[in-house]
C-alpha positions as CSV (number, residue, x, y, z in Angstrom):
1,M,-3.8,16.9,-17.6
2,D,-1.1,19.2,-16.0
3,S,1.8,17.9,-13.8
4,T,0.1,18.6,-10.6
5,E,-3.1,16.6,-11.5
6,N,-0.8,13.8,-12.9
7,K,1.2,13.6,-9.6
8,E,-2.1,13.6,-7.6
9,R,-3.5,10.7,-9.7
10,L,-0.2,8.7,-9.3
11,Y,-0.3,9.2,-5.5
12,Q,-3.9,8.1,-5.4
13,Q,-3.1,5.0,-7.4
14,H,-0.2,4.2,-5.1
15,D,-2.4,4.8,-2.0
16,S,-5.0,2.4,-3.5
17,S,-2.4,-0.2,-4.1
18,Y,-1.2,-0.2,-0.5
19,R,-4.7,-0.1,0.7
20,F,-5.4,-3.2,-1.5
21,L,-2.6,-5.0,0.3
22,L,-3.1,-3.9,3.9
23,S,-6.9,-4.6,3.7
24,N,-5.7,-8.3,4.0
25,K,-5.6,-9.1,7.7
26,K,-2.6,-11.4,7.3
27,I,-0.5,-8.7,5.7
28,F,-1.7,-6.0,8.1
29,I,-0.5,-8.2,11.1
30,E,2.7,-8.9,9.2
31,L,3.3,-5.1,8.9
32,L,2.8,-4.7,12.6
33,R,5.1,-7.6,13.6
34,S,7.8,-6.7,11.1
35,F,8.1,-2.9,11.7
36,I,6.6,-2.0,15.1
37,A,8.8,-3.0,18.0
38,R,6.2,-3.3,20.8
39,D,5.4,-6.1,23.1
40,W,1.6,-6.0,22.6
41,V,2.1,-6.7,18.8
42,N,2.8,-10.4,19.6
43,N,-0.6,-10.7,21.4
44,I,-2.5,-9.9,18.1
45,E,-4.3,-12.9,16.4
46,E,-5.9,-12.8,13.1
47,D,-9.2,-14.1,14.4
48,H,-9.5,-11.0,16.6
49,V,-8.9,-8.5,13.9
50,E,-11.7,-6.7,12.2
51,E,-11.7,-3.9,9.6
52,I,-13.9,-0.9,10.2
53,S,-15.2,0.0,6.8
54,H,-15.4,3.8,7.1
55,T,-13.3,6.5,5.6
56,F,-12.8,9.7,7.5
57,V,-12.4,13.0,5.5
58,L,-11.4,16.2,7.5
59,Q,-12.9,19.5,6.3
60,D,-9.6,21.2,7.6
61,F,-7.4,19.4,4.9
62,K,-7.5,18.6,1.4
63,R,-7.6,14.8,1.3
64,K,-4.3,13.4,0.0
65,E,-4.1,10.1,1.8
66,A,-5.9,6.8,2.3
67,D,-6.6,5.3,5.7
68,L,-7.4,1.9,7.1
69,I,-9.0,1.3,10.5
70,Y,-8.8,-2.0,12.4
71,R,-10.6,-3.0,15.5
72,V,-8.1,-5.5,17.2
73,Q,-8.5,-7.3,20.6
74,V,-5.4,-7.1,22.6
75,N,-5.5,-8.8,26.1
76,E,-9.2,-9.3,25.5
77,Q,-9.8,-5.5,25.1
78,D,-10.6,-3.6,22.0
79,V,-7.9,-1.4,20.5
80,I,-8.4,0.7,17.3
81,F,-5.5,0.9,14.8
82,Y,-5.6,3.9,12.6
83,L,-3.3,3.5,9.7
84,L,-2.7,6.6,7.5
85,L,-1.1,6.0,4.1
86,E,0.9,9.1,3.4
87,M,2.2,8.6,-0.1
88,Q,3.4,12.0,-0.7
89,S,6.9,13.4,-1.6
90,T,6.9,16.0,1.1
91,V,6.8,15.8,4.9
92,D,3.7,17.1,6.5
93,F,4.7,19.1,9.7
94,R,1.1,19.3,10.9
95,M,0.7,15.4,10.9
96,A,0.3,15.1,14.7
97,Y,-2.5,17.7,14.7
98,R,-4.2,16.0,11.7
99,L,-4.0,12.6,13.5
100,L,-5.6,14.3,16.7
101,L,-8.6,15.3,14.6
102,Y,-8.8,11.8,13.0
103,Q,-8.7,10.2,16.4
104,V,-11.6,12.5,17.7
105,E,-13.6,11.5,14.5
106,V,-13.0,7.8,15.1
107,W,-14.3,8.1,18.6
108,R,-17.2,10.1,17.5
109,Y,-18.0,7.5,14.9
110,L,-17.7,4.7,17.6
111,L,-20.0,6.6,20.0
112,Q,-22.6,6.9,17.3
113,N,-22.5,3.3,16.1
114,D,-21.5,1.1,19.0
115,E,-24.0,0.9,21.8
116,Q,-21.6,-0.7,24.3
117,I,-19.1,2.1,23.9
118,A,-21.9,4.8,23.8
119,A,-23.5,3.7,27.1
120,N,-23.1,6.5,29.7
121,R,-22.1,4.4,32.7
122,K,-19.6,4.7,35.4
123,T,-17.5,2.1,33.5
124,F,-17.5,4.3,30.4
125,R,-14.2,4.0,28.5
126,L,-13.0,4.8,25.0
127,P,-11.0,2.3,23.1
128,P,-7.4,3.3,22.7
129,I,-6.4,4.4,19.2
130,I,-2.9,3.6,17.9
131,P,-2.1,6.1,15.1
132,I,0.4,4.8,12.5
133,V,1.8,6.7,9.5
134,L,3.1,4.7,6.6
135,Y,5.3,7.1,4.5
136,N,7.1,6.5,1.3
137,G,8.6,9.8,0.3
138,K,12.3,10.2,-0.6
139,Q,12.9,12.9,2.0
140,K,13.6,11.7,5.5
141,W,10.5,12.4,7.8
142,H,11.6,15.0,10.3
143,A,8.2,16.3,11.6
144,Q,7.5,16.4,15.2
145,R,5.7,13.2,16.2
146,Q,4.3,14.2,19.6
147,V,1.3,16.5,19.4
148,R,2.5,18.5,22.5
149,Q,5.6,19.5,20.6
150,L,3.5,21.6,18.3
151,L,2.3,23.6,21.2
152,V,4.0,26.9,22.0
153,N,6.2,26.8,25.2
154,E,5.1,23.2,25.9
155,Q,8.2,22.7,28.0
156,L,6.6,25.0,30.7
157,F,3.9,22.5,31.4
158,T,3.6,18.9,32.4
159,S,0.7,16.5,32.4
160,E,-1.9,19.1,31.9
161,L,-1.2,19.2,28.2
162,L,-2.8,16.8,25.7
163,N,-0.3,14.5,24.2
164,F,0.3,11.4,22.1
165,E,3.1,10.2,19.7
166,Y,2.3,8.5,16.4
167,I,4.2,5.5,15.1
168,L,6.1,6.2,11.9
169,I,6.9,3.6,9.3
170,D,9.3,5.3,6.8
171,V,9.6,3.0,3.8
172,A,12.7,4.5,2.3
173,R,14.8,4.3,5.6
174,Y,15.0,0.3,5.6
175,S,18.1,-1.3,4.1
176,E,17.8,-3.7,1.2
177,E,19.6,-6.4,3.4
178,D,17.1,-6.0,6.3
179,L,14.1,-6.2,4.0
180,L,15.4,-9.3,2.2
181,M,16.1,-10.9,5.5
182,M,12.4,-10.5,6.6
183,S,11.3,-12.7,3.6
184,N,7.7,-11.7,3.7
185,T,5.1,-9.8,1.6
186,I,5.2,-6.4,3.2
187,A,9.0,-6.3,3.2
188,S,9.1,-7.2,-0.4
189,V,6.7,-4.4,-1.2
190,F,8.9,-1.9,0.6
191,L,12.0,-3.1,-1.3
192,L,10.4,-2.6,-4.6
193,D,8.8,0.7,-3.7
194,Q,12.3,2.1,-2.8
195,A,13.5,1.3,-6.5
196,E,13.3,4.2,-8.8
197,E,15.4,3.1,-11.9
198,K,14.5,0.2,-14.2
199,E,17.7,-1.7,-13.6
200,Q,17.3,-1.5,-9.8
201,L,13.7,-2.5,-9.9
202,T,14.3,-5.6,-12.1
203,N,17.4,-6.6,-10.0
204,R,15.3,-6.4,-6.8
205,L,12.6,-8.4,-8.5
206,R,15.1,-11.1,-9.4
207,K,16.3,-11.2,-5.7
208,L,12.7,-11.7,-4.5
209,V,11.8,-14.6,-6.8
210,R,12.4,-17.4,-4.3
211,I,10.8,-15.4,-1.5
212,I,7.6,-14.8,-3.7
213,S,7.6,-18.5,-4.6
214,K,7.4,-19.6,-0.9
215,L,4.7,-17.1,0.2
216,P,1.2,-18.4,0.8
217,E,-1.0,-18.5,-2.3
218,D,-3.2,-15.5,-1.3
219,N,-0.1,-13.4,-0.4
220,Q,1.5,-14.4,-3.7
221,Q,-1.4,-13.2,-5.8
222,K,-1.9,-9.9,-3.9
223,L,1.9,-9.2,-4.1
224,L,2.0,-9.9,-7.8
225,T,-1.1,-7.8,-8.4
226,W,0.7,-5.0,-6.4
227,I,3.8,-5.5,-8.5
228,A,1.8,-5.2,-11.7
229,N,0.5,-1.8,-10.3
230,I,3.9,-0.4,-9.4
231,I,5.5,-1.6,-12.6
232,G,2.6,-0.1,-14.4
233,R,3.3,3.2,-12.7
234,K,7.2,3.1,-13.1
235,L,7.5,0.9,-16.2
236,P,4.2,1.0,-18.0
237,D,5.4,-0.8,-21.1
238,D,6.3,-3.9,-19.0
239,A,3.1,-4.2,-16.8
240,F,1.5,-6.4,-19.5
241,K,4.1,-9.2,-18.9
242,I,3.6,-9.2,-15.2
243,V,-0.3,-9.4,-15.6
244,Q,0.1,-12.3,-17.9
245,F,2.3,-14.1,-15.5
246,I,-0.1,-13.6,-12.6
247,H,-2.8,-15.4,-14.6
248,S,-0.6,-18.2,-15.8
249,A,0.8,-18.8,-12.3
250,K,-2.7,-19.8,-10.8
251,G,-1.5,-19.8,-7.2
252,D,1.8,-21.6,-7.9
253,V,4.4,-19.1,-8.7
254,S,7.2,-20.7,-10.9
255,I,10.7,-19.5,-10.1
256,M,11.7,-20.1,-13.8
257,G,8.5,-18.4,-14.9
258,L,9.0,-15.2,-12.9
259,E,12.8,-15.2,-13.8
260,K,11.8,-15.2,-17.5
261,V,9.4,-12.3,-17.1
262,I,12.2,-10.3,-15.3
263,S,14.8,-11.2,-18.0
264,D,12.3,-10.2,-20.7
265,I,12.0,-6.7,-19.1
266,K,15.8,-6.3,-18.7
267,L,16.5,-7.6,-22.2
268,E,14.2,-5.0,-23.7
269,G,15.7,-2.2,-21.7
270,K,19.1,-3.1,-23.0
271,Q,18.1,-3.6,-26.6
272,E,16.2,-0.3,-26.5
273,G,13.4,-1.4,-28.6
274,K,15.3,-3.6,-31.1
275,L,13.2,-6.6,-30.0
276,E,10.0,-4.7,-29.9
277,G,8.6,-6.3,-33.0
278,K,9.6,-9.8,-32.0
279,L,8.8,-9.8,-28.3
280,E,6.1,-7.2,-28.0
281,G,4.3,-8.8,-31.0
282,K,4.2,-12.1,-29.1
283,L,3.0,-10.6,-25.8
284,E,0.6,-8.1,-27.1
285,G,-1.0,-10.0,-29.9
286,T,-4.3,-9.2,-31.5
287,Q,-6.9,-6.8,-30.4
288,E,-8.9,-9.8,-28.9
289,T,-5.9,-10.8,-26.8
290,K,-5.5,-7.2,-25.5
291,E,-9.1,-7.1,-24.5
292,I,-8.9,-10.5,-22.7
293,I,-5.8,-9.3,-20.7
294,A,-7.4,-5.8,-20.1
295,T,-10.6,-7.5,-18.8
296,R,-8.4,-9.5,-16.4
297,M,-6.7,-6.4,-15.2
298,V,-10.0,-4.7,-14.6
299,R,-11.0,-7.6,-12.4
300,L,-7.8,-7.2,-10.5
301,G,-8.8,-3.6,-9.8
302,L,-5.7,-2.1,-11.6
303,D,-5.8,1.6,-12.4
304,D,-7.3,2.5,-15.8
305,H,-4.1,4.4,-16.8
306,V,-2.0,1.3,-16.0
307,I,-4.3,-0.9,-18.1
308,A,-4.0,1.5,-21.0
309,A,-0.3,1.8,-20.7
310,A,0.1,-2.0,-20.6
311,T,-2.2,-3.1,-23.4
312,G,-2.4,0.0,-25.7
313,L,-6.1,0.2,-25.5
314,S,-7.8,3.5,-25.3
315,M,-9.6,4.8,-22.2
316,E,-12.9,4.5,-24.1
317,E,-12.2,0.8,-24.7
318,I,-11.3,0.2,-21.2
319,K,-14.5,1.8,-19.9
320,R,-16.4,-0.5,-22.2
321,L,-14.8,-3.5,-20.9
322,Q,-15.5,-2.4,-17.3
323,Q,-19.2,-2.2,-18.1
324,L,-19.1,-5.7,-19.5
325,S,-17.2,-7.2,-16.6
């Protein structure tokens, strides 16, 4: 596998991890309330949020992102939230144009599948679509966010030009202090996603221990699964420990237990392999233990390459376990 294919696989894995989290309605609403400063956000209730299970692929672009679509009632009216997960390292200067095409496709889909919207009456209205881009690249996002700004000589014209502005959530731009102060699931995810080095990642994990322990059970498990994925991508040798901890926690995250996992990760980094025989032997164990843990990782939906890196099993062995699960 060349470097381009490897990067593409890592991005897809990261997209899937974010999609896994934000498919949870509570966490989606948490994202809106934490990072979008709009009055209408406060009117959204979980009971009035419904995911539209459809993925849109444009012929004009090679697909590099994942998307999520929610139908939400705001003031008793349907609003469509189109959330694009742009987990790339570079800025896409055509993003406003792409989002225009996506919005048209969403409306087309609704007209074909919703009789109430499709009815050709005097009261015909399309539901508003709120386009949101979630971006985690290192480079600051500096593409134009209004579609009319992509048009030549747009300043010569007024309301006759088509226009909208998408909402940008730029993960890397939030400070550590602000994210810790939010004390919630999605802010914890952003805080860890910013970390590149092992020491920074483990230090931030340690700061999040008490926050994680106070999250609702479902959020705890989803966050820990996401952590296993990101550690599997950034620190593949340590993903095994996190997965073991997820299954031992059983909905009640122990502060001391998670602290110990983090300490083990940090200790191994400092010792540079001196404790490999002692600690890794205990954690990895026999072939049977590896297969048990790998099976659990499969059921959590972790990427095959993460499972292989964490357990030492071959891809063929993992495929076999997937068929048995």
